[in-house]
MARDODREN-291956 format. One record per residue (C-alpha): residue number from 1; x, z, y; residue in one letter. Coordinates in Angstrom, 3 decimals. Layout:
N
VONU   zaza          x          z          y   kevex
VONU    NUM          X          Z          Y       A
...
This chain:
450
VONU   zaza          x          z          y   kevex
VONU      1     -3.236     73.803   -345.801       I
VONU      2     -1.974     76.828   -348.093       L
VONU      3     -1.486     80.323   -347.590       L
VONU      4      1.379     82.032   -348.861       T
VONU      5      1.236     85.662   -350.660       A
VONU      6      1.918     87.462   -347.163       D
VONU      7     -0.983     85.230   -345.696       G
VONU      8      1.050     82.824   -343.407       I
VONU      9     -0.416     79.028   -343.348       P
VONU     10      1.659     76.369   -344.638       K
VONU     11      0.799     72.636   -344.120       L
VONU     12      1.810     70.391   -347.176       T
VONU     13      1.819     66.609   -347.938       D
VONU     14      1.533     64.861   -344.668       F
VONU     15      0.979     61.935   -346.462       G
VONU     16      3.554     62.211   -348.932       L
VONU     17      2.707     63.582   -352.697       A
VONU     18      5.170     64.201   -355.150       K
VONU     19      5.763     61.314   -357.564       A
VONU     20      5.145     63.387   -360.651       D
VONU     21      1.681     64.453   -359.388       S
VONU     22     -1.368     64.409   -361.867       R
VONU     23     -3.649     65.040   -359.368       D
VONU     24     -5.427     61.476   -359.292       H
VONU     25     -6.485     61.836   -355.553       T
VONU     26     -2.778     61.392   -354.983       M
VONU     27     -0.677     57.984   -355.506       T
VONU     28      1.109     58.103   -358.769       M
VONU     29      5.265     57.109   -359.340       A
VONU     30      5.779     53.598   -358.684       G
VONU     31      3.600     53.127   -355.781       A
VONU     32      3.376     54.013   -352.097       V
VONU     33      3.385     57.830   -352.278       L
VONU     34      0.676     59.527   -350.468       G
VONU     35     -2.773     61.154   -350.332       T
VONU     36     -4.535     57.868   -348.786       L
VONU     37     -6.870     59.817   -346.361       D
VONU     38     -3.885     61.352   -344.709       F
VONU     39     -1.480     58.506   -344.817       M
VONU     40     -0.604     56.821   -341.556       P
VONU     41     -1.331     53.015   -341.278       P
VONU     42      2.520     51.928   -341.473       E
VONU     43      3.034     53.863   -344.764       Q
VONU     44      0.305     52.279   -346.537       R
VONU     45      1.956     49.124   -345.621       Q
VONU     46      5.522     50.160   -346.491       D
VONU     47      7.213     53.410   -346.712       T
VONU     48     10.316     52.074   -345.000       A
VONU     49      8.392     51.644   -341.771       L
VONU     50      7.742     55.624   -341.461       T
VONU     51      9.368     57.694   -339.014       D
VONU     52      8.724     61.360   -337.677       H
VONU     53      5.668     59.751   -335.785       R
VONU     54      3.968     58.991   -339.163       S
VONU     55      3.906     62.708   -339.924       D
VONU     56      2.452     63.332   -336.263       L
VONU     57     -0.051     61.029   -337.223       W
VONU     58     -1.050     62.996   -340.723       S
VONU     59     -0.974     66.037   -338.655       L
VONU     60     -3.793     64.645   -336.488       A
VONU     61     -5.744     63.407   -339.163       A
VONU     62     -5.665     67.074   -340.472       T
VONU     63     -6.879     68.381   -337.265       L
VONU     64     -9.528     65.599   -337.334       Y
VONU     65    -10.721     67.213   -340.817       Q
VONU     66    -10.585     70.528   -339.602       M
VONU     67    -12.721     69.788   -336.469       V
VONU     68    -15.387     67.578   -338.065       T
VONU     69    -15.515     68.641   -341.597       G
VONU     70    -15.244     64.814   -342.265       E
VONU     71    -12.572     62.621   -344.215       S
VONU     72    -10.170     60.889   -341.874       P
VONU     73    -10.437     57.793   -344.199       R
VONU     74    -13.168     56.612   -341.632       V
VONU     75    -12.357     58.095   -338.435       I
VONU     76    -15.139     58.351   -335.812       D
VONU     77    -14.166     59.749   -332.789       L
VONU     78    -17.537     60.456   -331.476       D
VONU     79    -17.785     63.513   -334.148       D
VONU     80    -14.870     65.139   -332.256       V
VONU     81    -15.433     67.819   -329.649       P
VONU     82    -15.093     66.327   -326.391       Q
VONU     83    -12.019     68.495   -325.060       E
VONU     84    -10.027     67.106   -328.172       L
VONU     85    -11.055     63.522   -328.237       R
VONU     86     -8.734     62.045   -325.599       L
VONU     87     -5.683     63.853   -327.355       A
VONU     88     -6.751     63.163   -330.699       L
VONU     89     -7.390     59.315   -329.860       S
VONU     90     -3.804     58.925   -328.900       R
VONU     91     -2.284     60.752   -331.800       A
VONU     92     -4.457     58.598   -334.188       L
VONU     93     -3.385     55.289   -332.620       K
VONU     94     -2.674     52.592   -335.376       M
VONU     95      0.793     51.629   -333.707       K
VONU     96      3.362     54.390   -333.837       P
VONU     97      4.877     53.004   -330.234       D
VONU     98      1.328     54.083   -328.544       V
VONU     99      1.236     57.646   -330.087       R
VONU    100      2.626     60.726   -328.941       Y
VONU    101      6.452     60.399   -329.572       Q
VONU    102      7.385     63.910   -330.237       T
VONU    103      5.644     67.188   -331.572       A
VONU    104      6.178     69.039   -328.425       P
VONU    105      4.314     66.091   -326.505       E
VONU    106      1.281     66.404   -329.049       F
VONU    107      1.644     70.121   -329.035       R
VONU    108      1.189     70.187   -324.872       D
VONU    109     -1.468     67.634   -325.117       A
VONU    110     -3.479     70.127   -327.384       L
VONU    111     -2.606     73.165   -325.313       L
VONU    112     -3.656     71.255   -322.124       G
VONU    113     -7.058     70.523   -324.122       C
VONU    114     -7.502     74.260   -324.770       L
VONU    115     -7.014     75.320   -321.211       R
VONU    116     -9.474     72.868   -319.887       S
VONU    117    -13.304     73.202   -319.889       P
VONU    118    -14.954     70.221   -321.995       A
VONU    119    -15.304     67.058   -319.948       T
VONU    120    -16.685     63.623   -320.486       D
VONU    121    -14.262     61.296   -321.591       V
VONU    122    -14.596     57.724   -321.193       A
VONU    123    -14.145     56.008   -324.854       T
VONU    124    -15.630     52.687   -324.951       P
VONU    125    -14.822     52.209   -328.449       F
VONU    126    -13.990     54.783   -331.297       A
VONU    127    -10.637     53.276   -332.317       D
VONU    128     -9.409     52.288   -328.762       S
VONU    129    -10.191     54.920   -326.305       P
VONU    130     -9.458     54.048   -322.696       V
VONU    131    -10.255     56.456   -319.803       A
VONU    132    -12.395     54.689   -317.306       E
VONU    133    -10.519     53.238   -314.330       V
VONU    134    -11.761     52.695   -310.658       T
VONU    135    -10.867     51.185   -307.609       V
VONU    136    -10.952     54.485   -305.995       E
VONU    137     -8.458     56.155   -307.986       S
VONU    138     -5.272     57.604   -306.222       V
VONU    139     -1.879     57.476   -307.595       A
VONU    140     -0.865     60.666   -309.039       G
VONU    141     -3.968     62.088   -308.942       R
VONU    142     -5.633     63.613   -312.083       C
VONU    143     -9.178     62.122   -312.241       P
VONU    144    -10.249     65.550   -313.913       K
VONU    145     -8.971     68.275   -311.863       C
VONU    146     -7.789     66.268   -308.855       Q
VONU    147     -4.175     67.982   -309.052       S
VONU    148     -1.581     65.866   -307.465       Q
VONU    149      1.175     64.894   -309.837       N
VONU    150      4.425     63.139   -309.990       E
VONU    151      4.533     59.546   -311.435       S
VONU    152      6.963     60.474   -314.280       S
VONU    153      4.716     63.434   -315.754       R
VONU    154      2.801     62.585   -318.999       S
VONU    155      0.373     65.500   -318.588       F
VONU    156     -1.414     66.944   -315.521       C
VONU    157      0.057     70.104   -314.231       R
VONU    158     -3.550     71.491   -313.330       G
VONU    159     -5.564     71.080   -316.385       C
VONU    160     -2.893     69.582   -318.973       G
VONU    161     -4.973     66.457   -319.472       K
VONU    162     -2.855     63.299   -320.533       S
VONU    163     -2.109     61.082   -317.492       L
VONU    164     -1.483     57.953   -319.657       R
VONU    165     -3.719     55.812   -321.387       V
VONU    166     -3.310     52.430   -323.446       S
VONU    167     -4.030     49.419   -321.910       C
VONU    168     -7.287     47.797   -323.224       V
VONU    169     -5.383     44.315   -323.898       S
VONU    170     -1.879     45.114   -325.247       C
VONU    171     -2.258     48.842   -325.737       S
VONU    172      0.783     49.195   -323.718       A
VONU    173      1.323     53.050   -322.088       D
VONU    174      0.027     53.034   -318.388       I
VONU    175     -0.956     55.841   -315.961       P
VONU    176     -4.550     56.614   -316.108       I
VONU    177     -4.783     55.857   -312.210       W
VONU    178     -3.529     52.332   -312.485       E
VONU    179     -6.289     49.315   -312.703       N
VONU    180     -3.646     46.627   -313.490       F
VONU    181     -1.367     47.052   -316.388       C
VONU    182      2.322     46.402   -315.758       G
VONU    183      3.159     44.849   -319.198       A
VONU    184      0.425     42.269   -319.342       C
VONU    185     -1.270     42.348   -315.920       G
VONU    186     -4.694     43.101   -317.454       G
VONU    187     -7.617     44.407   -315.148       N
VONU    188     -8.603     47.665   -317.204       Q
VONU    189    -12.087     47.809   -315.444       K
VONU    190    -12.992     44.075   -316.275       E
VONU    191    -11.605     44.444   -320.177       L
VONU    192    -13.649     47.770   -320.491       I
VONU    193    -16.515     45.928   -319.238       A
VONU    194    -16.191     43.042   -321.342       T
VONU    195    -15.484     45.332   -324.347       Q
VONU    196    -18.980     46.981   -323.902       S
VONU    197    -20.589     43.733   -323.504       A
VONU    198    -18.820     42.713   -326.693       E
VONU    199    -19.907     45.812   -328.542       E
VONU    200    -23.692     45.374   -327.341       K
VONU    201    -23.368     41.851   -328.638       S
VONU    202    -22.239     42.680   -332.214       R
VONU    203    -24.649     45.718   -332.512       A
VONU    204    -27.647     43.099   -331.621       A
VONU    205    -26.265     40.499   -334.139       A
VONU    206    -25.960     43.302   -336.826       M
VONU    207    -29.703     43.773   -336.691       S
VONU    208    -30.630     40.181   -336.164       A
VONU    209    -33.197     38.855   -338.518       P
VONU    210    -32.267     36.994   -341.377       Q
VONU    211    -34.145     34.110   -343.424       I
VONU    212    -33.252     32.583   -346.815       T
VONU    213    -34.583     29.149   -347.499       N
VONU    214    -36.015     27.635   -350.649       S
VONU    215    -32.820     26.593   -352.062       I
VONU    216    -31.103     30.027   -351.400       G
VONU    217    -29.507     29.112   -348.138       M
VONU    218    -29.137     32.453   -345.835       K
VONU    219    -29.128     32.095   -342.072       F
VONU    220    -29.021     34.733   -339.378       T
VONU    221    -30.562     34.325   -335.804       L
VONU    222    -27.821     33.377   -333.231       I
VONU    223    -29.277     34.666   -329.804       P
VONU    224    -29.456     32.527   -326.619       S
VONU    225    -26.706     33.128   -324.037       G
VONU    226    -23.940     31.935   -321.755       T
VONU    227    -19.890     31.748   -322.575       F
VONU    228    -16.663     29.831   -321.648       E
VONU    229    -16.078     27.081   -324.031       M
VONU    230    -12.704     25.766   -324.537       G
VONU    231     -9.041     27.383   -324.147       E
VONU    232     -6.980     26.175   -321.553       R
VONU    233     -9.612     24.619   -319.243       Q
VONU    234    -12.780     26.263   -319.881       T
VONU    235    -16.310     25.449   -318.761       H
VONU    236    -19.515     27.778   -318.825       T
VONU    237    -22.128     26.718   -321.180       V
VONU    238    -25.414     28.101   -321.403       T
VONU    239    -27.677     27.974   -324.603       L
VONU    240    -31.333     28.480   -323.437       T
VONU    241    -32.754     28.901   -327.042       Q
VONU    242    -31.852     31.111   -330.002       P
VONU    243    -31.414     29.250   -333.166       F
VONU    244    -30.595     30.056   -336.950       Y
VONU    245    -27.156     29.238   -338.405       L
VONU    246    -25.996     29.280   -341.934       G
VONU    247    -24.299     32.477   -342.722       I
VONU    248    -22.059     30.361   -345.250       Y
VONU    249    -21.186     26.605   -345.236       A
VONU    250    -23.190     24.503   -347.536       V
VONU    251    -22.134     24.877   -351.009       T
VONU    252    -21.891     22.529   -354.089       D
VONU    253    -24.742     23.961   -355.748       E
VONU    254    -26.873     23.823   -352.759       Q
VONU    255    -25.935     20.295   -351.783       Y
VONU    256    -26.256     18.972   -355.518       S
VONU    257    -29.989     20.347   -355.370       Q
VONU    258    -30.841     18.350   -352.438       V
VONU    259    -28.712     15.203   -352.862       M
VONU    260    -28.615     15.136   -356.715       S
VONU    261    -24.794     14.741   -356.751       R
VONU    262    -21.839     16.613   -356.026       N
VONU    263    -18.871     14.555   -354.279       P
VONU    264    -16.482     17.427   -353.941       S
VONU    265    -12.980     16.895   -355.190       R
VONU    266    -12.664     20.368   -355.933       F
VONU    267    -15.643     21.613   -357.598       K
VONU    268    -17.354     25.139   -357.921       G
VONU    269    -20.925     26.266   -357.429       P
VONU    270    -20.266     28.559   -354.604       Q
VONU    271    -17.379     26.562   -353.324       N
VONU    272    -18.004     24.706   -349.776       P
VONU    273    -19.231     21.106   -350.684       V
VONU    274    -16.269     18.786   -349.091       E
VONU    275    -15.724     15.151   -349.140       S
VONU    276    -18.921     14.412   -347.311       V
VONU    277    -19.100     12.169   -344.348       S
VONU    278    -20.893     13.158   -341.234       W
VONU    279    -23.792     10.605   -342.295       D
VONU    280    -24.024     12.456   -345.620       D
VONU    281    -24.359     15.693   -343.918       A
VONU    282    -27.181     14.380   -341.749       V
VONU    283    -28.760     12.771   -344.623       E
VONU    284    -28.895     16.204   -346.413       F
VONU    285    -30.610     17.898   -343.452       C
VONU    286    -33.257     15.219   -343.118       R
VONU    287    -34.050     15.666   -346.874       K
VONU    288    -33.981     19.208   -347.135       L
VONU    289    -36.299     19.012   -343.855       S
VONU    290    -38.958     17.170   -345.253       V
VONU    291    -39.157     18.744   -348.643       S
VONU    292    -42.458     20.330   -349.261       P
VONU    293    -41.366     24.054   -348.986       T
VONU    294    -39.547     23.642   -345.987       E
VONU    295    -42.174     21.506   -344.272       K
VONU    296    -44.768     24.345   -345.177       T
VONU    297    -42.225     27.000   -343.512       A
VONU    298    -41.974     24.668   -340.502       D
VONU    299    -38.298     24.540   -340.728       R
VONU    300    -36.084     21.734   -339.628       V
VONU    301    -32.385     21.426   -340.597       Y
VONU    302    -29.655     19.665   -338.242       R
VONU    303    -25.899     20.040   -337.889       L
VONU    304    -25.158     22.297   -334.989       P
VONU    305    -23.916     21.209   -331.764       T
VONU    306    -20.243     21.525   -330.780       E
VONU    307    -21.259     24.106   -327.996       A
VONU    308    -23.545     25.932   -330.644       E
VONU    309    -20.768     26.097   -333.281       W
VONU    310    -18.318     27.553   -330.899       E
VONU    311    -20.724     29.997   -329.369       Y
VONU    312    -21.476     31.290   -332.993       A
VONU    313    -17.800     31.240   -333.907       C
VONU    314    -16.718     33.216   -330.989       R
VONU    315    -19.853     35.769   -331.337       A
VONU    316    -19.192     37.080   -328.005       G
VONU    317    -15.236     37.250   -328.004       T
VONU    318    -13.199     35.652   -325.524       T
VONU    319     -9.853     35.697   -327.628       T
VONU    320     -8.044     33.263   -329.647       K
VONU    321     -9.962     34.168   -332.806       Y
VONU    322    -13.452     35.849   -333.296       S
VONU    323    -11.656     39.196   -334.557       F
VONU    324     -9.091     39.162   -331.460       G
VONU    325     -5.604     37.419   -330.622       G
VONU    326     -3.433     38.827   -333.372       D
VONU    327     -2.571     35.880   -335.611       E
VONU    328     -1.245     38.339   -338.211       S
VONU    329     -4.878     39.236   -339.041       Q
VONU    330     -6.013     35.735   -339.625       L
VONU    331     -5.556     36.123   -343.611       G
VONU    332     -8.149     38.887   -343.805       E
VONU    333    -10.884     36.308   -342.461       Y
VONU    334     -9.598     32.950   -343.419       A
VONU    335     -8.504     30.820   -346.184       W
VONU    336     -5.472     28.555   -344.618       L
VONU    337     -2.314     27.173   -346.019       E
VONU    338     -0.686     30.229   -346.146       D
VONU    339     -2.915     32.007   -348.758       N
VONU    340     -4.935     29.378   -350.577       S
VONU    341     -2.660     28.703   -353.363       M
VONU    342     -3.913     28.702   -357.259       F
VONU    343     -1.919     28.753   -360.329       P
VONU    344     -1.910     25.217   -361.701       K
VONU    345     -3.541     24.732   -364.986       P
VONU    346     -1.123     23.461   -367.875       G
VONU    347      2.050     24.500   -370.006       G
VONU    348      5.520     25.338   -368.876       F
VONU    349      6.637     21.770   -368.409       W
VONU    350      3.662     20.467   -366.292       S
VONU    351      4.147     23.566   -364.078       N
VONU    352      8.163     23.440   -363.681       L
VONU    353      8.000     21.347   -360.482       L
VONU    354      4.763     22.274   -359.108       T
VONU    355      3.514     25.513   -360.562       P
VONU    356      0.501     25.921   -357.914       S
VONU    357     -1.973     24.061   -355.948       I
VONU    358     -3.894     24.512   -352.796       K
VONU    359     -7.585     24.310   -352.294       H
VONU    360    -10.777     25.895   -350.785       H
VONU    361    -12.202     28.971   -352.188       H
VONU    362    -15.911     30.312   -352.784       P
VONU    363    -17.679     31.091   -349.837       V
VONU    364    -18.105     34.626   -348.126       G
VONU    365    -14.474     35.592   -349.856       G
VONU    366    -13.066     37.007   -346.234       K
VONU    367    -14.511     39.236   -343.489       K
VONU    368    -17.115     37.686   -341.445       P
VONU    369    -17.090     37.384   -337.812       N
VONU    370    -18.900     39.742   -335.388       P
VONU    371    -22.208     38.135   -335.747       W
VONU    372    -22.003     38.189   -339.672       G
VONU    373    -20.906     34.538   -340.319       L
VONU    374    -18.396     33.853   -342.932       Y
VONU    375    -15.383     31.266   -343.069       D
VONU    376    -15.696     30.136   -339.505       M
VONU    377    -11.991     30.036   -339.399       H
VONU    378    -10.368     28.049   -342.042       G
VONU    379    -11.431     27.080   -345.834       N
VONU    380    -13.196     23.473   -344.902       V
VONU    381    -13.546     22.169   -341.501       W
VONU    382    -17.267     21.795   -340.315       E
VONU    383    -19.180     18.727   -338.739       W
VONU    384    -20.953     18.876   -335.696       C
VONU    385    -23.370     16.725   -334.280       S
VONU    386    -21.675     15.682   -331.087       D
VONU    387    -19.652     12.503   -330.476       W
VONU    388    -15.955     13.435   -329.366       Y
VONU    389    -15.299     12.935   -325.808       G
VONU    390    -13.773     14.964   -322.855       N
VONU    391    -15.619     18.123   -321.944       Y
VONU    392    -17.884     18.097   -318.633       P
VONU    393    -16.636     20.129   -315.766       S
VONU    394    -18.499     22.792   -314.215       G
VONU    395    -21.487     24.813   -315.742       T
VONU    396    -23.703     23.032   -318.600       T
VONU    397    -27.108     23.706   -320.161       T
VONU    398    -27.680     23.005   -323.860       D
VONU    399    -25.075     20.398   -323.826       T
VONU    400    -24.983     17.943   -327.032       T
VONU    401    -21.809     16.030   -325.941       G
VONU    402    -21.497     12.335   -325.056       P
VONU    403    -24.360      9.927   -325.513       A
VONU    404    -21.908      7.463   -327.484       Q
VONU    405    -18.467      7.678   -328.887       G
VONU    406    -16.273      6.586   -331.985       S
VONU    407    -15.539      9.895   -333.596       F
VONU    408    -17.611     12.715   -334.454       R
VONU    409    -16.564     16.487   -333.845       V
VONU    410    -15.265     18.931   -336.429       F
VONU    411    -14.345     22.591   -336.311       R
VONU    412    -12.815     25.424   -337.776       G
VONU    413     -9.719     24.406   -339.617       G
VONU    414     -9.273     24.544   -343.611       S
VONU    415     -7.243     25.767   -346.220       W
VONU    416     -4.888     23.143   -345.683       S
VONU    417     -4.171     24.042   -342.211       D
VONU    418     -1.675     26.316   -340.197       A
VONU    419     -3.213     29.028   -338.070       A
VONU    420     -3.269     27.262   -334.839       E
VONU    421     -5.820     24.755   -336.098       F
VONU    422     -8.195     27.506   -337.045       C
VONU    423     -8.843     28.895   -333.476       R
VONU    424    -12.113     29.277   -332.388       S
VONU    425    -11.613     26.546   -329.537       A
VONU    426     -9.725     24.157   -331.504       F
VONU    427    -11.205     20.721   -331.715       R
VONU    428    -10.563     17.745   -334.105       S
VONU    429    -12.445     14.467   -334.694       R
VONU    430    -12.812     11.445   -337.049       S
VONU    431    -14.958      8.283   -337.703       K
VONU    432    -18.558      9.351   -339.108       P
VONU    433    -17.806      7.662   -342.371       S
VONU    434    -14.497      9.553   -343.137       R
VONU    435    -14.757     11.937   -346.317       R
VONU    436    -12.041     14.616   -346.727       L
VONU    437    -11.205     17.181   -349.270       S
VONU    438    -10.820     19.659   -346.547       D
VONU    439    -14.042     18.867   -344.659       L
VONU    440    -17.536     20.283   -345.135       G
VONU    441    -20.371     21.527   -342.897       F
VONU    442    -22.797     24.107   -342.391       R
VONU    443    -26.508     23.678   -341.105       V
VONU    444    -28.605     24.816   -338.153       A
VONU    445    -32.355     25.646   -338.709       C
VONU    446    -34.958     25.766   -336.028       V
VONU    447    -38.656     25.449   -335.724       P
VONU    448    -40.227     21.874   -335.895       S
VONU    449    -40.470     20.475   -332.689       G
VONU    450    -37.424     22.321   -331.131       Q
């Protein structure tokens, strides 16, 4: 914000810096132009995606810094005065289609904030504020001042508050008094309750105790709980005992320390061990458990059950993946067939026909799930302790799978698979003796006797 010689304030930049700028806080020529903190999400991705709504986002980002004193690079709406929170939350939406579509619309929302006293606004999450929806809501009635409004209005005639919110599930614009979204059918009250529970679960997981064992394996505590297992036909599973689970899959280095060999086809000390059978994984757990240091620490290692694995992978979520249902984000959390390419070593002629190869990557290279576990989607499949079989019907407790079978379960997808195979609920199986270059394991840790 600049002042002219006669004292008139002028707003400059709007996320677009000059190409010849020598200020290193701004992007230089040849890159996406803009001051990063005030640059809307679509401009950071591709300048061709910007339009007038991008300027409105940058204007809202400027207002955010003015009222909070903090950079909008990380936006926390809890710092915004309550009377401005609802208007700013919509103006700063990630998707342009759910923001204010015109400058007058944004202006009217701000004027409404200034005309009305500060009131509590229900914002279950800073990045996805949603006004609370109750079954007692009356069509057309503003929940703040109780004024009656036509369904076509976007802002209340009595207090100027927005009469529309974003659906918790699909972000479609819906009237504030509607409980069910017209676009996806989502029950707003139930979705808000679910998100609140998931947020509490994430917070608890981030403070969960962790341990590091004698060979450097890191574990985090997975709490007991109940969840819906499966995808199309789910069943309720309760796990009554907390347990520790490896934050990462077992690596080549760790496997070699215990087993005195490295069977992996693609080797690397921090890469997940692969080409191990189910029997190999069980023997690793047995040997580690009887080592003197681990016996003294009263720690026993085993493969997780299939229910434990899916429970930990979901980490309190109910969506296709542990981060949500948007498949386009999977590459941020997983190594899969779309992003696991490596340059092939060799000269020009050897690389002419096959210039690159695919294989797994070192553990922990992508974002973790809400409970701090890495690579639960992709990189390598992971053996579970269960025999493969049909899921039981109804509610089960501490299920360990069928008593017998021909195949053992493995989960998670791998570097060689498409996104659909990396879903939280996707199951696969193989003979216990099978060894594959995209199949490894992670281990659970429990006190002896459990």
